[in-house]
PQR file of N, CA, C, O and H, with PARSE charges and radii, in Angstrom:
ATOM      1  N   MET A   1       0.855  14.701   2.092 -0.4000 1.5000
ATOM      2  CA  MET A   1       2.232  15.308   2.461 -0.0000 2.0000
ATOM      3  C   MET A   1       3.228  14.396   2.809  0.5500 1.7000
ATOM      4  O   MET A   1       3.093  13.519   3.663 -0.5500 1.4000
ATOM      5  N   TRP A   2       4.283  14.617   2.107 -0.4000 1.5000
ATOM      6  CA  TRP A   2       5.474  13.794   2.479 -0.0000 2.0000
ATOM      7  C   TRP A   2       6.179  13.896   3.750  0.5500 1.7000
ATOM      8  O   TRP A   2       6.500  15.010   4.165 -0.5500 1.4000
ATOM      9  H   TRP A   2       4.392  15.329   1.413  0.4000 1.0000
ATOM     10  N   SER A   3       6.469  12.764   4.454 -0.4000 1.5000
ATOM     11  CA  SER A   3       7.290  12.778   5.757 -0.0000 2.0000
ATOM     12  C   SER A   3       8.344  12.256   5.569  0.5500 1.7000
ATOM     13  O   SER A   3       8.339  11.103   5.139 -0.5500 1.4000
ATOM     14  H   SER A   3       6.208  11.859   4.117  0.4000 1.0000
ATOM     15  N   LYS A   4       9.492  12.873   5.806 -0.4000 1.5000
ATOM     16  CA  LYS A   4      10.878  12.237   5.615 -0.0000 2.0000
ATOM     17  C   LYS A   4      11.182  11.417   6.859  0.5500 1.7000
ATOM     18  O   LYS A   4      12.139  10.643   6.838 -0.5500 1.4000
ATOM     19  H   LYS A   4       9.496  13.810   6.155  0.4000 1.0000
ATOM     20  N   THR A   5      10.376  11.552   8.005 -0.4000 1.5000
ATOM     21  CA  THR A   5      10.765  10.649   9.114 -0.0000 2.0000
ATOM     22  C   THR A   5      10.164   9.164   8.993  0.5500 1.7000
ATOM     23  O   THR A   5      10.611   8.229   9.657 -0.5500 1.4000
ATOM     24  H   THR A   5       9.599  12.181   8.022  0.4000 1.0000
ATOM     25  N   THR A   6       9.131   9.044   8.099 -0.4000 1.5000
ATOM     26  CA  THR A   6       8.544   7.930   7.907 -0.0000 2.0000
ATOM     27  C   THR A   6       8.487   7.405   6.630  0.5500 1.7000
ATOM     28  O   THR A   6       7.902   6.330   6.494 -0.5500 1.4000
ATOM     29  H   THR A   6       8.768   9.803   7.560  0.4000 1.0000
ATOM     30  N   ASN A   7       9.005   7.977   5.612 -0.4000 1.5000
ATOM     31  CA  ASN A   7       9.007   7.808   4.351 -0.0000 2.0000
ATOM     32  C   ASN A   7       7.628   7.508   3.611  0.5500 1.7000
ATOM     33  O   ASN A   7       7.573   6.838   2.580 -0.5500 1.4000
ATOM     34  H   ASN A   7       9.480   8.850   5.723  0.4000 1.0000
ATOM     35  N   PHE A   8       6.588   8.036   4.200 -0.4000 1.5000
ATOM     36  CA  PHE A   8       5.224   7.850   4.012 -0.0000 2.0000
ATOM     37  C   PHE A   8       4.663   9.015   3.078  0.5500 1.7000
ATOM     38  O   PHE A   8       4.621  10.204   3.391 -0.5500 1.4000
ATOM     39  H   PHE A   8       6.632   8.581   5.037  0.4000 1.0000
ATOM     40  N   ASP A   9       4.217   8.423   1.804 -0.4000 1.5000
ATOM     41  CA  ASP A   9       3.664   9.426   0.769 -0.0000 2.0000
ATOM     42  C   ASP A   9       2.375   8.687   0.464  0.5500 1.7000
ATOM     43  O   ASP A   9       2.277   7.554  -0.005 -0.5500 1.4000
ATOM     44  H   ASP A   9       4.251   7.457   1.549  0.4000 1.0000
ATOM     45  N   PRO A  10       1.274   9.628   0.855 -0.5600 1.5000
ATOM     46  CA  PRO A  10       0.025   8.947   0.578  0.2800 2.0000
ATOM     47  C   PRO A  10      -0.297   8.639  -0.867  0.5500 1.7000
ATOM     48  O   PRO A  10      -1.037   7.706  -1.180 -0.5500 1.4000
ATOM     49  N   ILE A  11       0.287   9.460  -1.749 -0.4000 1.5000
ATOM     50  CA  ILE A  11      -0.055   9.170  -3.265 -0.0000 2.0000
ATOM     51  C   ILE A  11       0.602   7.762  -3.467  0.5500 1.7000
ATOM     52  O   ILE A  11      -0.068   6.924  -4.070 -0.5500 1.4000
ATOM     53  H   ILE A  11       0.888  10.217  -1.495  0.4000 1.0000
ATOM     54  N   VAL A  12       1.692   7.467  -3.076 -0.4000 1.5000
ATOM     55  CA  VAL A  12       2.262   6.351  -3.461 -0.0000 2.0000
ATOM     56  C   VAL A  12       1.766   5.207  -2.712  0.5500 1.7000
ATOM     57  O   VAL A  12       1.826   4.098  -3.244 -0.5500 1.4000
ATOM     58  H   VAL A  12       2.236   8.147  -2.586  0.4000 1.0000
ATOM     59  N   GLN A  13       1.260   5.343  -1.488 -0.4000 1.5000
ATOM     60  CA  GLN A  13       0.481   4.298  -0.937 -0.0000 2.0000
ATOM     61  C   GLN A  13      -0.899   4.047  -1.647  0.5500 1.7000
ATOM     62  O   GLN A  13      -1.230   2.870  -1.795 -0.5500 1.4000
ATOM     63  H   GLN A  13       1.210   6.243  -1.055  0.4000 1.0000
ATOM     64  N   LYS A  14      -1.812   5.129  -2.142 -0.4000 1.5000
ATOM     65  CA  LYS A  14      -2.836   4.790  -2.963 -0.0000 2.0000
ATOM     66  C   LYS A  14      -2.530   3.960  -4.293  0.5500 1.7000
ATOM     67  O   LYS A  14      -3.292   3.102  -4.737 -0.5500 1.4000
ATOM     68  H   LYS A  14      -1.543   6.084  -2.021  0.4000 1.0000
ATOM     69  N   MET A  15      -1.284   4.338  -4.882 -0.4000 1.5000
ATOM     70  CA  MET A  15      -0.910   3.559  -5.974 -0.0000 2.0000
ATOM     71  C   MET A  15      -0.631   1.994  -5.860  0.5500 1.7000
ATOM     72  O   MET A  15      -0.917   1.160  -6.720 -0.5500 1.4000
ATOM     73  H   MET A  15      -0.664   5.035  -4.521  0.4000 1.0000
ATOM     74  N   VAL A  16      -0.036   1.765  -4.670 -0.4000 1.5000
ATOM     75  CA  VAL A  16       0.410   0.448  -4.209 -0.0000 2.0000
ATOM     76  C   VAL A  16      -0.951  -0.104  -3.939  0.5500 1.7000
ATOM     77  O   VAL A  16      -1.202  -1.165  -4.513 -0.5500 1.4000
ATOM     78  H   VAL A  16       0.196   2.442  -3.972  0.4000 1.0000
ATOM     79  N   ALA A  17      -1.867   0.402  -3.187 -0.4000 1.5000
ATOM     80  CA  ALA A  17      -3.206  -0.145  -2.775 -0.0000 2.0000
ATOM     81  C   ALA A  17      -3.797  -0.632  -4.206  0.5500 1.7000
ATOM     82  O   ALA A  17      -4.073  -1.818  -4.391 -0.5500 1.4000
ATOM     83  H   ALA A  17      -1.663   1.263  -2.721  0.4000 1.0000
ATOM     84  N   LYS A  18      -3.954   0.254  -5.103 -0.4000 1.5000
ATOM     85  CA  LYS A  18      -4.611  -0.031  -6.206 -0.0000 2.0000
ATOM     86  C   LYS A  18      -4.112  -1.214  -7.264  0.5500 1.7000
ATOM     87  O   LYS A  18      -4.797  -1.898  -8.024 -0.5500 1.4000
ATOM     88  H   LYS A  18      -3.730   1.217  -4.953  0.4000 1.0000
ATOM     89  N   ARG A  19      -2.563  -1.212  -7.027 -0.4000 1.5000
ATOM     90  CA  ARG A  19      -1.725  -2.431  -7.694 -0.0000 2.0000
ATOM     91  C   ARG A  19      -2.061  -3.691  -7.053  0.5500 1.7000
ATOM     92  O   ARG A  19      -2.246  -4.721  -7.701 -0.5500 1.4000
ATOM     93  H   ARG A  19      -2.006  -0.656  -6.410  0.4000 1.0000
ATOM     94  N   LEU A  20      -2.154  -3.614  -5.613 -0.4000 1.5000
ATOM     95  CA  LEU A  20      -2.596  -4.934  -4.823 -0.0000 2.0000
ATOM     96  C   LEU A  20      -4.041  -5.595  -5.265  0.5500 1.7000
ATOM     97  O   LEU A  20      -4.349  -6.776  -5.421 -0.5500 1.4000
ATOM     98  H   LEU A  20      -2.003  -2.778  -5.087  0.4000 1.0000
ATOM     99  N   ALA A  21      -4.833  -4.346  -5.411 -0.4000 1.5000
ATOM    100  CA  ALA A  21      -6.365  -4.702  -5.742 -0.0000 2.0000
ATOM    101  C   ALA A  21      -6.390  -5.501  -6.947  0.5500 1.7000
ATOM    102  O   ALA A  21      -7.059  -6.529  -7.058 -0.5500 1.4000
ATOM    103  H   ALA A  21      -4.583  -3.386  -5.284  0.4000 1.0000
ATOM    104  N   LYS A  22      -5.584  -4.968  -7.926 -0.4000 1.5000
ATOM    105  CA  LYS A  22      -5.668  -5.421  -9.297 -0.0000 2.0000
ATOM    106  C   LYS A  22      -4.982  -6.730  -9.543  0.5500 1.7000
ATOM    107  O   LYS A  22      -5.530  -7.677 -10.107 -0.5500 1.4000
ATOM    108  H   LYS A  22      -5.040  -4.134  -7.836  0.4000 1.0000
ATOM    109  N   GLU A  23      -3.770  -6.734  -9.096 -0.4000 1.5000
ATOM    110  CA  GLU A  23      -2.816  -7.914  -9.371 -0.0000 2.0000
ATOM    111  C   GLU A  23      -3.261  -9.080  -8.506  0.5500 1.7000
ATOM    112  O   GLU A  23      -3.322 -10.219  -8.969 -0.5500 1.4000
ATOM    113  H   GLU A  23      -3.325  -5.965  -8.638  0.4000 1.0000
ATOM    114  N   LEU A  24      -3.607  -8.760  -7.109 -0.4000 1.5000
ATOM    115  CA  LEU A  24      -3.534  -9.968  -6.139 -0.0000 2.0000
ATOM    116  C   LEU A  24      -5.065 -10.034  -5.627  0.5500 1.7000
ATOM    117  O   LEU A  24      -5.313 -10.804  -4.700 -0.5500 1.4000
ATOM    118  H   LEU A  24      -3.558  -7.835  -6.733  0.4000 1.0000
ATOM    119  N   ASN A  25      -5.970  -9.356  -6.119 -0.4000 1.5000
ATOM    120  CA  ASN A  25      -7.042  -9.376  -5.872 -0.0000 2.0000
ATOM    121  C   ASN A  25      -7.637  -9.190  -4.417  0.5500 1.7000
ATOM    122  O   ASN A  25      -8.579  -9.844  -3.970 -0.5500 1.4000
ATOM    123  H   ASN A  25      -5.768  -8.730  -6.872  0.4000 1.0000
ATOM    124  N   PHE A  26      -6.906  -8.146  -3.708 -0.4000 1.5000
ATOM    125  CA  PHE A  26      -7.164  -7.641  -2.513 -0.0000 2.0000
ATOM    126  C   PHE A  26      -8.372  -7.037  -2.388  0.5500 1.7000
ATOM    127  O   PHE A  26      -8.665  -6.234  -3.274 -0.5500 1.4000
ATOM    128  H   PHE A  26      -6.140  -7.614  -4.071  0.4000 1.0000
ATOM    129  N   SER A  27      -9.278  -7.253  -1.362 -0.4000 1.5000
ATOM    130  CA  SER A  27     -10.317  -6.283  -1.243 -0.0000 2.0000
ATOM    131  C   SER A  27     -10.209  -4.964  -0.608  0.5500 1.7000
ATOM    132  O   SER A  27      -9.174  -4.763   0.026 -0.5500 1.4000
ATOM    133  H   SER A  27      -9.041  -7.906  -0.643  0.4000 1.0000
ATOM    134  N   ALA A  28     -11.108  -4.003  -0.662 -0.4000 1.5000
ATOM    135  CA  ALA A  28     -10.820  -2.646   0.147 -0.0000 2.0000
ATOM    136  C   ALA A  28     -10.815  -2.927   1.516  0.5500 1.7000
ATOM    137  O   ALA A  28     -10.026  -2.251   2.177 -0.5500 1.4000
ATOM    138  H   ALA A  28     -11.949  -4.167  -1.177  0.4000 1.0000
ATOM    139  N   ALA A  29     -11.514  -3.777   2.131 -0.4000 1.5000
ATOM    140  CA  ALA A  29     -11.413  -4.161   3.674 -0.0000 2.0000
ATOM    141  C   ALA A  29      -9.842  -4.586   4.145  0.5500 1.7000
ATOM    142  O   ALA A  29      -9.229  -4.248   5.158 -0.5500 1.4000
ATOM    143  H   ALA A  29     -12.154  -4.326   1.594  0.4000 1.0000
ATOM    144  N   GLU A  30      -9.407  -5.496   2.969 -0.4000 1.5000
ATOM    145  CA  GLU A  30      -8.135  -6.163   3.542 -0.0000 2.0000
ATOM    146  C   GLU A  30      -7.114  -4.857   3.393  0.5500 1.7000
ATOM    147  O   GLU A  30      -6.269  -4.625   4.258 -0.5500 1.4000
ATOM    148  H   GLU A  30      -9.905  -5.770   2.146  0.4000 1.0000
ATOM    149  N   LEU A  31      -7.267  -4.064   2.259 -0.4000 1.5000
ATOM    150  CA  LEU A  31      -6.385  -3.019   2.287 -0.0000 2.0000
ATOM    151  C   LEU A  31      -6.421  -1.999   3.401  0.5500 1.7000
ATOM    152  O   LEU A  31      -5.359  -1.441   3.677 -0.5500 1.4000
ATOM    153  H   LEU A  31      -7.953  -4.253   1.556  0.4000 1.0000
ATOM    154  N   MET A  32      -7.459  -1.704   4.040 -0.4000 1.5000
ATOM    155  CA  MET A  32      -7.726  -0.778   4.881 -0.0000 2.0000
ATOM    156  C   MET A  32      -6.952  -1.179   6.216  0.5500 1.7000
ATOM    157  O   MET A  32      -6.529  -0.397   7.067 -0.5500 1.4000
ATOM    158  H   MET A  32      -8.321  -2.157   3.816  0.4000 1.0000
ATOM    159  N   THR A  33      -6.868  -2.445   6.214 -0.4000 1.5000
ATOM    160  CA  THR A  33      -5.991  -3.051   7.658 -0.0000 2.0000
ATOM    161  C   THR A  33      -4.609  -3.326   7.355  0.5500 1.7000
ATOM    162  O   THR A  33      -3.871  -3.868   8.178 -0.5500 1.4000
ATOM    163  H   THR A  33      -7.212  -3.080   5.523  0.4000 1.0000
ATOM    164  N   MET A  34      -4.208  -2.954   6.139 -0.4000 1.5000
ATOM    165  CA  MET A  34      -2.763  -3.212   5.995 -0.0000 2.0000
ATOM    166  C   MET A  34      -1.870  -1.824   6.190  0.5500 1.7000
ATOM    167  O   MET A  34      -2.198  -0.674   5.896 -0.5500 1.4000
ATOM    168  H   MET A  34      -4.807  -2.513   5.471  0.4000 1.0000
ATOM    169  N   SER A  35      -0.861  -2.219   6.675 -0.4000 1.5000
ATOM    170  CA  SER A  35       0.207  -0.888   6.856 -0.0000 2.0000
ATOM    171  C   SER A  35       0.948  -0.834   5.272  0.5500 1.7000
ATOM    172  O   SER A  35       1.020  -1.768   4.475 -0.5500 1.4000
ATOM    173  H   SER A  35      -0.595  -3.153   6.914  0.4000 1.0000
ATOM    174  N   PHE A  36       1.393   0.370   5.127 -0.4000 1.5000
ATOM    175  CA  PHE A  36       2.277   0.735   3.863 -0.0000 2.0000
ATOM    176  C   PHE A  36       3.368  -0.506   3.704  0.5500 1.7000
ATOM    177  O   PHE A  36       3.435  -1.102   2.629 -0.5500 1.4000
ATOM    178  H   PHE A  36       1.335   1.129   5.775  0.4000 1.0000
ATOM    179  N   SER A  37       4.049  -0.796   4.596 -0.4000 1.5000
ATOM    180  CA  SER A  37       5.187  -1.672   4.683 -0.0000 2.0000
ATOM    181  C   SER A  37       4.626  -3.197   4.264  0.5500 1.7000
ATOM    182  O   SER A  37       5.276  -3.951   3.539 -0.5500 1.4000
ATOM    183  H   SER A  37       3.995  -0.312   5.469  0.4000 1.0000
ATOM    184  N   ASP A  38       3.436  -3.502   4.782 -0.4000 1.5000
ATOM    185  CA  ASP A  38       2.885  -4.698   4.431 -0.0000 2.0000
ATOM    186  C   ASP A  38       2.381  -4.805   3.004  0.5500 1.7000
ATOM    187  O   ASP A  38       2.391  -5.881   2.406 -0.5500 1.4000
ATOM    188  H   ASP A  38       2.908  -2.890   5.371  0.4000 1.0000
ATOM    189  N   MET A  39       1.937  -3.666   2.461 -0.4000 1.5000
ATOM    190  CA  MET A  39       1.622  -3.432   1.193 -0.0000 2.0000
ATOM    191  C   MET A  39       2.645  -3.681   0.226  0.5500 1.7000
ATOM    192  O   MET A  39       2.388  -4.248  -0.836 -0.5500 1.4000
ATOM    193  H   MET A  39       1.929  -2.792   2.947  0.4000 1.0000
ATOM    194  N   VAL A  40       3.782  -3.292   0.531 -0.4000 1.5000
ATOM    195  CA  VAL A  40       4.958  -3.060  -0.259 -0.0000 2.0000
ATOM    196  C   VAL A  40       5.623  -4.609  -0.239  0.5500 1.7000
ATOM    197  O   VAL A  40       6.139  -5.141  -1.222 -0.5500 1.4000
ATOM    198  H   VAL A  40       3.991  -2.831   1.394  0.4000 1.0000
ATOM    199  N   TRP A  41       5.506  -5.171   1.000 -0.4000 1.5000
ATOM    200  CA  TRP A  41       6.065  -6.700   1.106 -0.0000 2.0000
ATOM    201  C   TRP A  41       5.219  -7.725   0.143  0.5500 1.7000
ATOM    202  O   TRP A  41       5.777  -8.660  -0.431 -0.5500 1.4000
ATOM    203  H   TRP A  41       5.086  -4.740   1.799  0.4000 1.0000
ATOM    204  N   TRP A  42       4.036  -7.495   0.044 -0.4000 1.5000
ATOM    205  CA  TRP A  42       3.090  -8.391  -0.654 -0.0000 2.0000
ATOM    206  C   TRP A  42       3.531  -8.142  -2.245  0.5500 1.7000
ATOM    207  O   TRP A  42       3.625  -9.069  -3.050 -0.5500 1.4000
ATOM    208  H   TRP A  42       3.583  -6.736   0.511  0.4000 1.0000
ATOM    209  N   LEU A  43       3.758  -6.905  -2.533 -0.4000 1.5000
ATOM    210  CA  LEU A  43       4.198  -6.735  -4.097 -0.0000 2.0000
ATOM    211  C   LEU A  43       5.657  -7.235  -4.216  0.5500 1.7000
ATOM    212  O   LEU A  43       6.051  -7.621  -5.316 -0.5500 1.4000
ATOM    213  H   LEU A  43       3.682  -6.152  -1.879  0.4000 1.0000
ATOM    214  N   THR A  44       6.382  -7.247  -3.267 -0.4000 1.5000
ATOM    215  CA  THR A  44       7.871  -7.599  -3.622 -0.0000 2.0000
ATOM    216  C   THR A  44       8.139  -9.069  -3.453  0.5500 1.7000
ATOM    217  O   THR A  44       9.119  -9.605  -3.972 -0.5500 1.4000
ATOM    218  H   THR A  44       6.061  -6.934  -2.374  0.4000 1.0000
ATOM    219  N   ASP A  45       7.165  -9.782  -2.645 -0.4000 1.5000
ATOM    220  CA  ASP A  45       7.461 -11.023  -2.246 -0.0000 2.0000
ATOM    221  C   ASP A  45       7.407 -12.152  -3.641  0.5500 1.7000
ATOM    222  O   ASP A  45       7.652 -13.347  -3.477 -0.5500 1.4000
ATOM    223  H   ASP A  45       6.369  -9.346  -2.224  0.4000 1.0000
TER
END
């Protein structure tokens, strides 16, 4: 469910997590500890 107050979309977060795992070799354990904003930061750095 989309939340306008936090801009959180679980579908987008899942896509970002998959991209981190594929492109930067993050493990599932690492992804589980990251916030959505941290995931986006890693992809845009």
